[in-house]
C-alpha positions as a printed Julia matrix, in Angstrom:
360×3 Matrix{Float64}:
 125.19  -46.33  -102.16
 126.38  -49.04  -104.16
 129.21  -51.3   -103.13
 131.15  -52.67  -106.11
 133.22  -55.86  -105.53
 135.43  -57.82  -107.76
 134.98  -61.66  -108.45
 137.86  -63.23  -109.88
 137.25  -65.31  -112.85
 138.97  -68.61  -112.71
 140.81  -70.09  -115.83
 138.96  -67.68  -117.95
 135.6   -69.3   -117.39
 132.9   -66.69  -116.3
 130.29  -69.1   -116.09
 131.91  -71.61  -113.99
 133.11  -68.79  -111.91
 129.37  -67.43  -111.43
 128.29  -71.03  -110.72
 130.89  -71.32  -107.82
 129.92  -68.03  -106.49
 126.18  -69.1   -106.28
 127.24  -72.12  -104.41
 129.16  -70.01  -101.91
 126.36  -67.45  -101.58
 123.82  -70.22  -101.16
 125.97  -71.73   -98.19
 126.96  -68.56   -96.69
 123.07  -67.28   -96.7
 121.84  -70.76   -95.7
 119.44  -70.78   -98.69
 116.93  -73.36   -98.98
 115.89  -72.7   -102.84
 116.74  -70.28  -105.63
 114.65  -69.61  -108.81
 117.24  -69.4   -111.86
 117.89  -69.92  -115.43
 119.23  -73.42  -116.02
 120.51  -75.42  -119.36
 118.6   -78.5   -119.89
 120.65  -81.66  -119.89
 120.91  -81.98  -123.57
 121.59  -78.14  -123.82
 118.61  -77.49  -126.36
 117.1   -74.58  -124.23
 117.44  -72.52  -121.05
 114.68  -72.65  -118.7
 113.71  -71.26  -115.18
 113.61  -73.8   -112.44
 113.81  -73.93  -108.66
 117.0   -75.03  -107.34
 117.04  -77.05  -104.08
 120.29  -78.69  -104.17
 123.55  -76.71  -104.65
 124.79  -79.38  -107.15
 122.32  -78.02  -109.53
 124.33  -74.62  -110.1
 126.31  -76.54  -112.66
 123.71  -76.15  -114.96
 123.03  -72.21  -114.21
 123.59  -70.03  -117.07
 122.27  -66.58  -116.8
 124.69  -65.26  -119.51
 123.24  -67.39  -122.59
 121.64  -64.81  -124.91
 118.48  -67.16  -124.9
 115.06  -66.0   -123.5
 112.08  -67.96  -124.12
 109.7   -66.31  -121.61
 109.71  -63.61  -119.01
 109.91  -65.27  -115.48
 108.68  -62.33  -113.52
 105.12  -64.05  -112.72
 106.92  -67.37  -111.85
 109.43  -65.45  -109.64
 106.43  -63.57  -107.67
 104.51  -66.9   -107.45
 107.82  -68.59  -106.03
 108.41  -65.87  -103.53
 104.67  -65.96  -102.33
 104.12  -69.48  -102.12
 107.35  -71.24  -101.51
 107.29  -72.8    -98.06
 110.94  -72.53   -97.42
 112.14  -69.27   -95.68
 115.3   -68.39   -97.24
 115.02  -67.91  -100.87
 116.66  -66.07  -103.72
 115.89  -65.36  -107.57
 118.35  -64.46  -110.31
 116.75  -62.63  -113.27
 117.52  -60.61  -116.34
 117.05  -56.51  -116.24
 113.45  -56.67  -117.94
 112.3   -59.31  -115.62
 113.38  -57.47  -112.73
 111.58  -54.5   -114.19
 108.37  -56.63  -114.8
 108.65  -58.01  -111.3
 108.89  -54.5   -109.79
 105.57  -53.47  -111.78
 103.85  -56.56  -110.97
 104.37  -55.85  -107.33
 103.16  -52.14  -107.96
 100.22  -53.1   -109.68
  99.24  -55.51  -106.99
  99.42  -52.76  -104.4
 102.71  -53.48  -102.65
 106.39  -52.71  -103.59
 109.34  -55.16  -104.41
 110.56  -54.85  -100.95
 107.3   -55.77   -99.39
 107.11  -58.72  -101.7
 110.51  -59.82  -100.59
 109.31  -59.71   -97.06
 106.47  -62.12   -97.6
 104.5   -63.06   -94.55
 107.53  -61.93   -92.21
 108.83  -65.64   -92.19
 110.77  -65.27   -95.43
 114.2   -63.79   -96.22
 114.37  -63.29  -100.29
 117.66  -62.17  -101.91
 117.06  -60.75  -105.35
 120.1   -61.23  -107.72
 120.16  -60.04  -111.36
 122.67  -59.9   -114.26
 123.46  -57.22  -116.82
 121.97  -58.24  -120.05
 124.22  -58.23  -123.2
 121.28  -59.05  -125.47
 119.4   -62.05  -126.48
 119.18  -63.72  -130.03
 116.47  -65.06  -132.01
 115.84  -68.76  -131.47
 116.96  -69.66  -134.85
 120.39  -68.01  -134.38
 121.27  -69.4   -131.06
 120.22  -72.74  -132.08
 122.46  -72.56  -135.31
 125.67  -72.21  -133.17
 124.31  -73.63  -129.77
 123.93  -72.29  -126.39
 127.79  -72.8   -125.38
 129.0   -70.87  -128.35
 126.34  -68.13  -128.2
 127.14  -67.81  -124.55
 130.84  -67.59  -125.33
 130.54  -65.02  -128.26
 128.3   -62.8   -126.24
 130.48  -62.69  -123.05
 133.54  -62.21  -125.41
 132.02  -58.87  -126.41
 131.08  -57.77  -122.73
 133.77  -55.19  -122.57
 132.11  -53.41  -125.48
 128.92  -53.91  -124.58
 127.89  -57.2   -126.31
 127.37  -58.56  -129.77
 126.21  -56.1   -132.52
 122.88  -54.9   -131.79
 121.49  -56.13  -135.23
 122.03  -59.7   -134.38
 119.59  -59.18  -131.13
 115.81  -59.73  -131.0
 114.15  -56.49  -131.75
 113.21  -55.97  -127.96
 117.0   -56.36  -127.08
 117.9   -53.63  -129.96
 115.56  -51.05  -128.48
 116.21  -52.03  -124.77
 115.81  -49.01  -122.49
 118.33  -49.96  -119.79
 120.41  -53.3   -119.91
 121.46  -53.0   -116.21
 119.09  -54.35  -113.57
 117.26  -51.82  -111.19
 115.95  -52.86  -107.74
 118.08  -56.05  -107.3
 119.83  -56.67  -103.9
 122.96  -57.83  -105.87
 123.78  -57.27  -109.78
 126.33  -59.41  -111.58
 128.06  -56.81  -113.63
 129.69  -57.84  -117.0
 128.95  -54.7   -119.16
 132.17  -52.91  -119.84
 134.34  -55.74  -117.79
 137.0   -58.02  -119.09
 135.1   -60.97  -118.22
 138.31  -63.38  -118.58
 139.57  -61.49  -115.58
 136.91  -60.67  -113.5
 133.03  -60.15  -112.87
 131.63  -57.33  -110.72
 129.46  -58.18  -107.63
 127.32  -54.79  -107.12
 125.2   -54.66  -103.83
 122.52  -52.19  -103.27
 124.16  -50.61  -100.44
 126.46  -51.31   -97.39
 123.79  -52.93   -95.23
 122.97  -55.47   -98.14
 126.64  -56.1    -98.65
 127.26  -57.02   -94.98
 123.89  -58.75   -94.48
 124.56  -61.1    -97.54
 128.58  -61.59   -96.58
 129.68  -60.37   -99.97
 132.98  -59.22   -98.7
 133.74  -62.94   -97.91
 132.76  -64.25  -101.26
 134.7   -61.69  -103.4
 138.15  -60.6   -103.76
 137.76  -57.23  -102.58
 136.59  -53.86  -103.78
 136.45  -52.73  -107.66
 138.56  -50.01  -108.63
 137.13  -46.61  -109.34
 138.05  -47.31  -113.21
 136.24  -50.65  -113.16
 133.17  -48.97  -111.8
 132.97  -45.94  -114.03
 133.85  -48.16  -117.04
 130.87  -50.34  -116.39
 128.71  -47.3   -115.63
 129.78  -45.22  -118.59
 129.18  -48.24  -121.12
 125.72  -48.92  -119.71
 124.77  -45.42  -120.31
 126.05  -45.43  -123.64
 124.46  -48.83  -124.66
 121.2   -47.63  -123.45
 121.59  -44.35  -125.68
 122.79  -46.38  -128.82
 119.59  -48.45  -128.35
 117.44  -45.47  -128.04
 118.94  -44.31  -131.19
 117.98  -47.69  -132.97
 114.58  -47.43  -131.68
 114.23  -43.85  -133.08
 115.54  -45.03  -136.4
 113.46  -48.13  -136.58
 110.2   -46.11  -135.89
 111.52  -43.53  -138.33
 111.55  -46.1   -140.96
 108.27  -47.12  -140.36
 107.12  -43.45  -140.45
 108.65  -42.85  -143.86
 106.75  -45.97  -145.18
 103.65  -44.13  -144.16
 102.74  -46.82  -141.77
 102.96  -45.42  -138.44
 101.9   -41.68  -139.05
  98.22  -41.93  -138.41
  95.63  -44.09  -136.85
  94.76  -45.89  -140.12
  98.25  -46.74  -140.83
  98.66  -47.92  -137.37
  95.97  -50.19  -137.53
  96.99  -51.78  -140.67
  99.95  -53.45  -138.69
  97.33  -55.44  -137.0
  95.54  -56.57  -140.45
  97.15  -60.1   -139.92
  96.26  -60.3   -136.31
  93.69  -63.37  -135.7
  92.99  -62.54  -132.07
  94.54  -65.87  -131.02
  95.69  -64.16  -127.52
  99.02  -65.83  -127.49
 100.85  -62.52  -127.07
  98.86  -61.59  -124.04
  99.69  -64.87  -122.46
 103.12  -64.26  -122.79
 102.87  -60.82  -121.27
 103.89  -60.8   -117.65
 101.97  -57.77  -116.85
  98.79  -58.73  -118.8
  95.84  -58.58  -116.48
  92.66  -59.0   -118.47
  92.62  -55.52  -119.81
  91.41  -56.84  -123.31
  88.87  -59.23  -121.65
  86.01  -57.58  -123.57
  87.83  -58.77  -126.9
  89.3   -61.88  -125.88
  86.75  -63.63  -124.07
  87.67  -67.3   -124.91
  84.7   -68.11  -127.02
  82.23  -66.84  -124.53
  80.13  -63.6   -124.73
  82.11  -60.32  -124.64
  82.27  -58.41  -121.32
  79.96  -55.69  -122.55
  79.84  -53.95  -119.06
  83.28  -52.58  -120.1
  83.06  -49.23  -121.63
  85.4   -48.17  -124.24
  86.61  -45.43  -122.06
  87.61  -47.8   -119.19
  89.31  -50.17  -121.68
  91.49  -47.16  -123.04
  92.32  -46.29  -119.37
  93.2   -49.81  -118.64
  95.36  -50.19  -121.78
  97.11  -46.89  -120.95
  97.96  -48.48  -117.52
  99.15  -51.85  -118.86
 101.47  -50.21  -121.66
 102.85  -47.77  -119.06
 104.21  -50.67  -117.14
 105.74  -52.83  -120.27
 109.1   -54.11  -119.24
 110.19  -54.28  -122.89
 111.01  -57.82  -122.87
 109.32  -58.61  -126.27
 107.79  -61.85  -125.35
 104.61  -60.87  -126.91
 106.19  -60.62  -130.4
 108.22  -63.81  -129.85
 104.97  -65.82  -129.4
 103.14  -64.07  -132.6
 102.48  -66.48  -135.32
 101.11  -63.88  -137.43
 104.42  -61.72  -137.61
 102.97  -58.43  -136.04
 105.81  -56.21  -135.06
 104.26  -55.97  -131.4
 107.77  -54.67  -130.08
 108.02  -51.63  -131.98
 104.49  -50.74  -131.69
 104.19  -51.26  -127.89
 107.44  -49.44  -127.44
 106.42  -46.35  -129.39
 103.21  -46.38  -127.4
 104.76  -46.94  -123.87
 107.53  -44.39  -124.45
 104.82  -42.0   -125.54
 102.67  -42.43  -122.37
 105.65  -42.49  -119.86
 106.95  -39.35  -121.41
 103.69  -37.61  -120.73
 103.47  -38.68  -117.06
 107.1   -38.79  -116.28
 107.45  -42.43  -115.4
 109.89  -44.91  -115.62
 108.85  -48.61  -115.71
 110.7   -50.88  -113.31
 111.97  -48.11  -111.18
 111.17  -49.25  -107.45
 111.33  -45.63  -106.12
 108.42  -44.38  -108.16
 104.83  -44.96  -107.51
 102.4   -45.71  -110.21
 101.17  -42.38  -111.5
  97.41  -43.51  -110.98
  97.91  -44.86  -107.61
  96.05  -43.37  -104.5
  98.56  -44.51  -101.92
């Protein structure tokens, strides 16, 4: 059962408060490295970097409504290849979903990935996601102002959905699943406090969260966040239905020919596949990097692999972000993935569910 704690926000500065918490978390758990989103010195972008010095936490900002990549693959590589023994990662919900699915697709689980070779101790941290903005929008106001405006609306679930990237407008679930510790902002008065939510009492004790926070959250604070997370997820599902309904009404999504018409501008550059954290050569017979296509792949095997890939979609929308031809990949893939998952009763990113086609 989750343990919900309160982290008091100092001088109305939630970002600085989280940074201080991470320093204390680092020291309490004797960490040697953490993968986290940091602002570049010129504040032009937020990128994922490995932190080895606690002083670097002054640049960490997981609340910025900025996302240039899904760092799940980087996190997986960091956990598996890092020489240090005590590690942590800090992710968004869609990155956490992708990491869980990556682990499953590699025949393991997120817990086994964390265990590594038995010599590592990995803490997985994640934050509620209030949504991310298209690059032109956050650049127009700057990262600092974009972060402030997003957090200022945390109590009501974030900014108006129409301001978000399409992937965030139709996000399945804005709260992380499978993390050891979640930093809760949704439904929270972030000028007063943040929530620090551990997976269970054992994790809470192991990570020493009682000593790093101001006590247990009230029942009202816990229920307020949980209620709002559900309400936001339902609202975004409504947006997804509306957007798909609009495409149906335009007769551009209601049959195979209309569906394929969406891809008329595609030039098979493959950038969307490179941006996908879960792509694993399912379309290698088409995207062969100038070589001869892999003809040994039958059409049926390609379709099966495609269904497996789409089932695991984390909904990050990075495919559409990299598309130079304006193909609406987020909506198209969202429609397909939801249809497949409904059929097989599967929820991407749920660490308690096995892949439907798994033999173990």
